C-alpha positions as CSV (number, residue, x, y, z in Angstrom):
1,X,-9.6,15.9,-41.3
2,X,-11.8,18.9,-40.3
3,X,-14.6,17.2,-42.2
4,X,-14.3,14.0,-40.2
5,X,-14.1,15.8,-36.9
6,X,-17.1,18.0,-38.0
7,X,-19.2,14.9,-38.9
8,X,-18.2,13.2,-35.7
9,X,-19.2,16.0,-33.3
10,X,-22.3,16.7,-35.4
11,X,-23.5,13.2,-34.9
12,X,-22.8,13.4,-31.1
13,X,-24.8,16.6,-30.9
14,X,-27.6,15.0,-33.0
15,X,-27.6,11.9,-30.6
16,X,-28.0,14.1,-27.5
17,X,-30.8,15.9,-29.0
18,X,-32.6,12.7,-29.8
19,X,-32.0,11.5,-26.2
20,X,-33.5,14.7,-24.9
21,X,-36.6,14.0,-26.9
22,X,-36.9,10.4,-25.7
23,X,-35.4,11.0,-22.3
24,X,-38.1,9.0,-20.3
25,X,-37.8,5.8,-22.2
26,X,-34.1,6.1,-22.4
27,X,-33.8,6.7,-18.7
28,X,-35.7,3.6,-17.9
29,X,-33.7,1.5,-20.3
30,X,-30.4,2.9,-18.6
31,X,-31.2,2.2,-15.1
32,X,-29.8,-1.3,-15.3
33,X,-26.6,-0.1,-17.1
34,X,-26.0,2.7,-14.5
35,X,-26.5,0.2,-11.7
36,X,-24.1,-2.4,-13.2
37,X,-21.4,0.4,-13.8
38,X,-21.9,1.6,-10.1
39,X,-21.6,-1.9,-8.7
40,X,-18.7,-2.9,-10.9
41,X,-16.7,0.3,-10.3
42,X,-17.4,0.1,-6.6
43,X,-16.2,-3.4,-6.3
44,X,-13.1,-2.7,-8.3
45,X,-12.3,0.5,-6.3
46,X,-12.8,-1.4,-3.0
47,X,-10.5,-4.1,-4.0
48,X,-7.7,-1.8,-5.1
49,X,-8.1,0.4,-2.0
50,X,-8.1,-2.7,0.3
51,X,-4.8,-3.8,-1.4
52,X,-3.3,-0.4,-0.9
53,X,-4.3,-0.1,2.6
54,X,-3.2,-3.7,3.5
55,X,0.2,-3.0,1.9
56,X,0.7,0.2,3.8
57,X,0.1,-1.6,7.1
58,X,2.5,-4.5,6.0
59,X,5.2,-2.0,4.9
60,X,5.4,-0.8,8.6
61,X,6.8,-4.2,9.6
62,X,8.2,-5.8,6.4
63,X,9.3,-2.7,4.6
64,X,8.3,-1.5,1.1
65,X,7.9,-4.3,-1.5
66,X,11.2,-5.3,-2.7
67,X,13.0,-5.0,0.7
68,X,16.0,-7.4,1.2
69,X,16.7,-8.3,4.9
70,X,20.3,-9.3,5.5
71,X,21.5,-11.0,8.7
72,X,25.1,-12.0,9.4
73,X,26.1,-14.8,12.0
74,X,29.8,-15.5,11.4
75,X,30.6,-19.1,11.0
76,X,34.4,-18.8,9.7
77,X,33.8,-21.8,7.4
78,X,36.0,-21.8,4.4
79,X,38.3,-19.0,5.7
80,X,42.0,-19.3,6.6
81,X,42.8,-19.8,10.2
82,X,43.9,-16.2,11.0
83,X,40.8,-14.8,9.5
84,X,38.5,-17.5,11.0
85,X,39.9,-16.7,14.4
86,X,39.3,-13.0,13.8
87,X,35.7,-13.3,12.7
88,X,34.4,-16.1,14.9
89,X,31.5,-15.3,17.0
90,X,32.4,-14.1,20.5
91,X,28.8,-14.1,21.8
92,X,26.7,-15.5,24.5
93,X,22.8,-15.4,24.8
94,X,21.9,-12.2,26.6
95,X,18.3,-12.1,28.2
96,X,18.4,-8.4,28.1
97,X,19.0,-8.0,24.3
98,X,16.8,-8.4,21.3
99,X,17.6,-10.7,18.4
100,X,19.3,-9.1,15.5
101,X,17.3,-11.4,13.4
102,X,14.2,-10.4,15.3
103,X,15.0,-6.8,14.5
104,X,14.6,-7.5,10.9
105,X,11.7,-5.8,9.2
106,X,12.0,-7.7,6.0
107,X,10.2,-10.9,4.7
108,X,11.6,-13.0,7.7
109,X,11.2,-10.6,10.4
110,X,7.6,-9.5,10.8
111,X,7.4,-11.0,14.2
112,X,10.7,-9.6,15.5
113,X,11.7,-6.0,16.1
114,X,9.6,-4.6,13.4
115,X,6.5,-5.7,15.2
116,X,8.3,-5.3,18.5
117,X,8.9,-1.6,17.7
118,X,5.2,-1.0,16.8
119,X,3.4,-3.5,18.9
120,X,5.6,-3.8,22.0
121,X,7.0,-7.4,21.5
122,X,10.5,-7.6,22.5
123,X,12.8,-9.9,20.5
124,X,15.0,-12.4,22.1
125,X,18.2,-13.6,20.8
126,X,22.1,-13.7,21.1
127,X,24.4,-10.8,21.3
128,X,27.9,-10.5,20.0
129,X,31.0,-8.8,21.2
130,X,31.5,-5.2,20.3
131,X,34.4,-6.0,18.0
132,X,32.3,-8.6,16.0
133,X,29.3,-6.3,15.8
134,X,31.7,-3.5,14.6
135,X,33.0,-5.9,11.9
136,X,29.6,-6.9,10.6
137,X,28.5,-3.2,10.6
138,X,31.5,-2.2,8.6
139,X,31.1,-4.9,6.3
140,X,27.6,-4.1,5.6
141,X,28.5,-0.4,5.2
142,X,31.3,-1.5,2.6
143,X,28.6,-3.6,0.7
144,X,26.3,-0.6,0.6
145,X,29.0,1.7,-0.8
146,X,30.4,-0.8,-3.1
147,X,27.1,-1.4,-4.9
148,X,25.9,2.3,-4.5
149,X,22.7,1.4,-2.7
150,X,20.5,4.4,-2.3
151,X,17.8,3.2,0.1
152,X,18.9,1.2,3.1
153,X,18.9,1.2,6.8
154,X,20.3,-0.9,9.8
155,X,18.4,-1.9,12.8
156,X,18.7,-4.1,16.1
157,X,16.7,-4.4,19.2
158,X,17.9,-4.4,22.8
159,X,16.3,-3.7,26.1
160,X,17.0,-0.3,27.6
161,X,16.2,0.4,31.3
162,X,14.5,3.8,31.7
163,X,13.4,5.8,34.6
164,X,9.5,6.2,34.9
165,X,7.6,7.9,37.7
166,X,6.6,4.5,39.1
167,X,10.2,3.1,38.9
168,X,12.7,1.9,36.5
169,X,11.7,-0.7,33.7
170,X,13.2,-2.3,30.8
171,X,11.7,-1.2,27.4
172,X,12.4,-2.9,24.1
173,X,14.1,-0.3,22.1
174,X,14.9,-0.6,18.4
175,X,18.1,1.1,17.3
176,X,17.8,2.4,13.9
177,X,19.6,4.4,11.2
178,X,18.1,7.6,9.9
179,X,16.5,6.1,6.8
180,X,14.5,3.4,8.7
181,X,11.4,5.6,8.8
182,X,11.3,6.0,5.0
183,X,11.5,2.3,4.4
184,X,8.8,1.4,6.8
185,X,6.5,4.5,6.5
186,X,6.5,5.1,10.2
187,X,3.6,7.6,11.0
188,X,4.3,10.1,13.9
189,X,1.2,11.6,15.5
190,X,3.1,14.0,17.7
191,X,6.4,15.6,17.4
192,X,8.6,14.2,14.4
193,X,10.7,11.4,13.1
194,X,14.5,11.5,13.4
195,X,16.4,14.0,11.3
196,X,20.0,14.4,10.4
197,X,20.6,17.1,13.1
198,X,19.8,14.5,15.7
199,X,22.9,12.4,14.8
200,X,25.1,15.3,16.4
201,X,23.2,15.5,19.6
202,X,24.8,14.4,22.7
203,X,21.5,13.4,24.1
204,X,20.3,10.4,22.0
205,X,17.0,11.1,20.4
206,X,13.9,8.7,21.0
207,X,10.6,8.1,19.2
208,X,8.4,6.3,21.5
209,X,4.8,4.7,21.3
210,X,1.8,6.3,23.0
211,X,2.0,3.6,25.8
212,X,5.6,4.9,26.6
213,X,4.2,8.5,26.9
214,X,1.4,7.3,29.0
215,X,3.7,5.6,31.4
216,X,5.5,8.9,31.8
217,X,2.2,10.4,32.8
218,X,2.2,12.9,29.8
219,X,-0.9,13.3,27.8
220,X,0.5,15.5,24.9
221,X,4.1,16.0,23.7
222,X,4.3,19.7,23.4
223,X,8.0,20.0,23.6
224,X,10.9,17.6,23.7
225,X,11.0,15.4,26.9
226,X,14.2,14.1,28.7
227,X,14.2,10.7,30.2
228,X,17.1,9.0,32.0
229,X,18.3,5.5,31.2
230,X,20.4,3.2,33.4
231,X,21.5,0.4,31.3
232,X,23.1,-0.6,28.9
233,X,24.0,3.2,28.8
234,X,23.6,5.7,31.6
235,X,22.6,8.9,30.0
236,X,19.6,11.2,29.2
237,X,17.5,10.5,26.1
238,X,15.3,13.2,24.4
239,X,11.8,12.2,23.2
240,X,11.2,14.0,19.9
241,X,8.2,12.1,18.6
242,X,5.4,9.7,19.4
243,X,4.0,7.1,17.0
244,X,0.3,6.7,16.3
245,X,-1.6,4.8,19.0
246,X,-2.5,1.2,18.3
247,X,-6.2,0.4,17.5
248,X,-6.9,-1.9,20.4
249,X,-10.3,-2.7,19.0
250,X,-8.6,-4.7,16.2
251,X,-7.2,-6.9,19.1
252,X,-10.8,-7.7,20.3
253,X,-10.6,-5.0,23.0
254,X,-14.1,-3.7,23.9
255,X,-13.2,-1.4,26.8
256,X,-15.0,-3.7,29.3
257,X,-12.4,-5.0,31.9
258,X,-14.5,-8.2,32.3
259,X,-14.6,-9.0,28.6
260,X,-11.2,-7.9,28.0
261,X,-9.6,-10.1,30.6
262,X,-6.6,-11.9,29.3
263,X,-6.3,-9.6,26.2
264,X,-3.3,-7.2,25.8
265,X,-5.6,-4.1,25.9
266,X,-3.0,-1.5,26.8
267,X,-0.8,0.5,24.5
268,X,2.6,-1.1,24.0
269,X,5.5,0.5,25.7
270,X,8.5,0.5,23.1
271,X,10.8,3.0,21.7
272,X,13.1,3.8,18.7
273,X,16.5,5.2,19.1
274,X,18.8,6.8,16.4
275,X,22.0,4.6,16.2
276,X,24.7,7.1,15.9
277,X,24.1,9.1,19.2
278,X,23.1,5.9,21.0
279,X,26.1,4.0,20.1
280,X,28.3,6.9,21.1
281,X,27.4,6.3,24.8
282,X,27.8,2.5,24.8
283,X,30.9,1.2,26.4
284,X,33.4,0.1,24.0
285,X,33.5,-3.4,25.1
286,X,29.7,-3.7,25.6
287,X,28.1,-6.7,24.0
288,X,25.3,-5.8,21.6
289,X,23.1,-7.4,18.8
290,X,24.6,-7.6,15.4
291,X,22.9,-5.2,13.1
292,X,20.4,-6.2,10.6
293,X,20.8,-4.5,7.1
294,X,17.5,-3.7,5.1
295,X,17.9,-2.7,1.5
296,X,15.0,-1.7,-0.8
297,X,16.0,-3.0,-4.3
298,X,12.5,-2.9,-5.8
299,X,10.6,-6.0,-7.0
300,X,13.0,-6.4,-10.1
301,X,16.3,-6.3,-8.1
302,X,15.5,-7.9,-4.8
303,X,16.6,-11.5,-5.8
304,X,19.9,-10.0,-7.4
305,X,20.8,-7.9,-4.2
306,X,20.0,-11.1,-1.9
307,X,22.4,-13.1,-4.0
308,X,25.1,-10.5,-4.1
309,X,24.8,-10.0,-0.4
310,X,25.3,-13.7,0.4
311,X,28.3,-14.0,-1.9
312,X,29.9,-10.8,-0.6
313,X,29.4,-11.2,3.1
314,X,30.0,-15.1,3.1
315,X,33.3,-14.4,1.6
316,X,34.1,-12.1,4.6
317,X,32.6,-14.2,7.4
318,X,32.5,-17.8,6.1
319,X,30.1,-20.0,4.3
320,X,26.5,-20.0,5.5
321,X,27.1,-16.8,7.5
322,X,24.7,-14.6,5.6
323,X,20.8,-14.9,5.7
324,X,19.3,-12.8,3.1
325,X,15.6,-12.9,2.4
326,X,13.1,-10.7,0.4
327,X,9.5,-9.8,0.9
328,X,8.3,-10.5,-2.5
329,X,6.1,-13.4,-1.3
330,X,3.4,-10.7,-0.8
331,X,3.4,-10.1,-4.5
332,X,1.0,-13.1,-4.9
333,X,-1.6,-11.0,-3.0
334,X,-1.2,-8.2,-5.7
335,X,-1.6,-10.9,-8.4
336,X,-4.7,-12.2,-6.8
337,X,-6.1,-8.5,-6.7
338,X,-5.4,-8.2,-10.5
339,X,-7.3,-11.5,-11.2
340,X,-10.0,-10.3,-8.9
341,X,-10.3,-7.1,-11.0
342,X,-10.5,-9.0,-14.2
343,X,-13.2,-11.2,-12.9
344,X,-15.3,-8.4,-11.6
345,X,-14.9,-6.4,-14.9
346,X,-16.1,-9.4,-16.9
347,X,-19.0,-9.9,-14.7
348,X,-19.9,-6.2,-14.8
349,X,-19.7,-6.2,-18.5
350,X,-21.9,-9.2,-18.7
351,X,-24.6,-7.5,-16.4
352,X,-24.4,-4.3,-18.5
353,X,-25.0,-6.4,-21.8
354,X,-28.1,-7.7,-20.2
355,X,-29.2,-4.2,-19.1
356,X,-28.4,-3.0,-22.7
357,X,-30.8,-5.5,-24.3
358,X,-33.7,-3.2,-23.2
359,X,-31.8,-0.3,-24.9
360,X,-31.5,-2.3,-28.1
361,X,-35.3,-2.9,-28.1
362,X,-36.1,0.7,-27.5
363,X,-33.6,1.8,-30.2
364,X,-35.2,-0.6,-32.7
365,X,-38.6,0.8,-31.9
366,X,-37.2,4.3,-32.2
367,X,-35.8,3.6,-35.6
368,X,-39.2,2.2,-36.9
369,X,-40.8,5.4,-35.7
370,X,-38.3,7.5,-37.5
371,X,-38.4,5.9,-40.9
372,X,-40.0,9.0,-42.3
373,X,-37.3,11.3,-40.9
374,X,-34.3,9.1,-41.9
375,X,-35.9,8.6,-45.4
376,X,-36.1,12.4,-45.9
377,X,-32.5,12.8,-44.7
378,X,-31.4,10.2,-47.2
379,X,-33.2,12.0,-50.0
380,X,-31.3,15.3,-49.1
381,X,-27.9,13.5,-49.3
382,X,-27.3,12.0,-46.0
383,X,-24.9,9.1,-46.3
384,X,-25.3,5.6,-44.9
385,X,-22.1,6.2,-42.8
386,X,-23.6,9.5,-41.4
387,X,-27.0,7.6,-40.6
388,X,-25.1,4.7,-39.1
389,X,-23.0,6.7,-36.6
390,X,-25.8,9.0,-35.6
391,X,-28.0,6.1,-34.6
392,X,-25.2,4.2,-32.9
393,X,-23.9,7.2,-31.0
394,X,-27.3,7.7,-29.6
395,X,-26.7,4.3,-27.7
396,X,-23.2,5.3,-26.9
397,X,-24.0,8.7,-25.5
398,X,-26.8,7.2,-23.4
399,X,-24.5,4.4,-21.9
400,X,-21.7,7.0,-21.3
401,X,-24.2,9.2,-19.3
402,X,-25.3,6.1,-17.5
403,X,-21.7,5.2,-16.8
404,X,-20.8,8.7,-15.4
405,X,-23.8,8.4,-13.1
406,X,-22.8,5.0,-12.0
407,X,-19.2,6.2,-11.3
408,X,-20.5,9.1,-9.3
409,X,-22.6,6.6,-7.2
410,X,-19.5,4.4,-6.7
411,X,-17.4,7.4,-5.5
412,X,-20.0,8.4,-2.9
413,X,-20.2,4.8,-1.8
414,X,-16.4,4.6,-1.4
415,X,-16.5,7.8,0.7
416,X,-19.0,6.6,3.2
417,X,-17.6,3.1,3.3
418,X,-16.2,2.2,6.9
419,X,-12.8,0.8,5.6
420,X,-11.4,0.3,8.9
421,X,-14.3,-1.9,10.1
422,X,-14.5,-3.6,6.8
423,X,-10.7,-4.5,6.4
424,X,-10.2,-5.1,10.2
425,X,-6.9,-2.8,10.0
426,X,-6.6,0.9,11.0
427,X,-7.1,3.1,8.0
428,X,-6.2,6.6,9.2
429,X,-6.7,8.5,6.0
430,X,-9.3,7.6,3.3
431,X,-7.3,6.6,0.1
432,X,-8.2,8.5,-3.2
433,X,-10.5,6.9,-5.5
434,X,-8.7,4.7,-7.9
435,X,-8.9,6.3,-11.3
436,X,-8.4,2.8,-12.8
437,X,-11.7,1.7,-11.6
438,X,-13.4,4.8,-13.0
439,X,-11.7,4.3,-16.3
440,X,-12.7,0.6,-16.5
441,X,-16.3,1.5,-15.7
442,X,-16.5,4.3,-18.3
443,X,-14.8,2.2,-21.1
444,X,-17.1,-0.7,-20.3
445,X,-20.2,1.5,-20.5
446,X,-19.1,3.0,-23.8
447,X,-18.2,-0.5,-25.2
448,X,-21.6,-1.8,-24.4
449,X,-23.3,1.2,-25.8
450,X,-21.5,0.7,-29.1
451,X,-22.5,-2.9,-29.2
452,X,-26.2,-2.0,-28.3
453,X,-26.4,0.5,-31.0
454,X,-24.9,-1.5,-33.9
455,X,-28.2,-3.5,-34.7
456,X,-30.5,-0.4,-34.8
457,X,-27.8,1.4,-36.9
458,X,-27.6,-1.3,-39.3
459,X,-31.5,-1.3,-39.6
460,X,-31.3,2.5,-40.1
461,X,-28.9,2.4,-43.0
462,X,-31.3,0.1,-45.0
463,X,-34.0,2.7,-45.0
464,X,-34.5,4.2,-48.5
465,X,-35.8,7.7,-49.6
466,X,-38.9,5.9,-50.9
467,X,-39.8,4.6,-47.6
468,X,-40.4,8.2,-46.4
469,X,-43.3,8.2,-48.8
470,X,-44.7,4.9,-47.7
471,X,-44.7,5.9,-44.1
């Protein structure tokens, strides 16, 4: 084993020495390989970073991939009369409340409260009686406990009338459970997201948008701020955090009032409230939207959880009462990204092969010039295997060096790439360079070097000691 390793590393050292001797001609032959590796690695990295950035933005509204969104509208179908009367919907459409379905942040709710909470759009829908909403909430909690669900949250949207310096106004407010921020990767620029201690506060906690804070006339949230509400509860809320401001340029806003006429070029005014203290202040008989349950089951378990939810909750509220949807339709985007990576890799390897042709030619010329040297080495006992690997590794080492240079160029290119402008979405932090792209570039360069060195190595093994005398 030691003999094999010694021979291998000895061949690498010898190959490096030969590259240093003929560095100019090798450098010229490797320009194309380095450029091909840089281009291929950069494009693969850009594709993967783009997918990650888009997924992070999507998760703010639809939840992490594999999230199941569950809504219940009791129908009473298939239940006995007593249970049907008990669970029948007792609601009427309320203009001042958000839709429970709209408050979903799963696959079917990207235009509801998920976007309302982040972009200021209020959902519109039907409210249910306090008793029916409580029964739905209890059934959802029982489902979560029965199947030992670890990652879940509930949410619904309603309009809360707050007191602002210029008068009272209704604000779309999304009432969420504590784990909602984890499922949706909510980013707070000032203050913090909800914590377990907030559930015990008599003053319900709020996390608001930058537009909400601007409407209060506050530039910076240096300490918790108290704000009064009038309906549906009359109490004092405590603002503990502020979400990141929306990038209005993505909506076409330029800052010029004339050009921006007709565009929503102001920060949205919306809020998030923690459900436990908020519902403590609601009147017992107050109508409210039925909650939406969101469960992160992963991409492998989403379909099963959706099926179990329909079966379990339909048995409680009647056939057709449960709507369970997942957000796995976005998986096609990741699949397309994988196909894109494969195509770019194949194209990059082909370009590198073309660039390696010049390396093959130079290696053949070099072997011809080294016949005397190789013949002498053979006469002193160098085996064909040693000669083969020493010549082939010259090409491998050369292309590996070119690959490292190309990867370095790709990393620098990714660092200076304006991702927000390129993708058309806000990218607050530059994602790390994908190691997969670097590995693909290095492996491809190594493979091309091995292929380019095979022909010169075979020619070298056919040189005999007598050839050293002739040349």
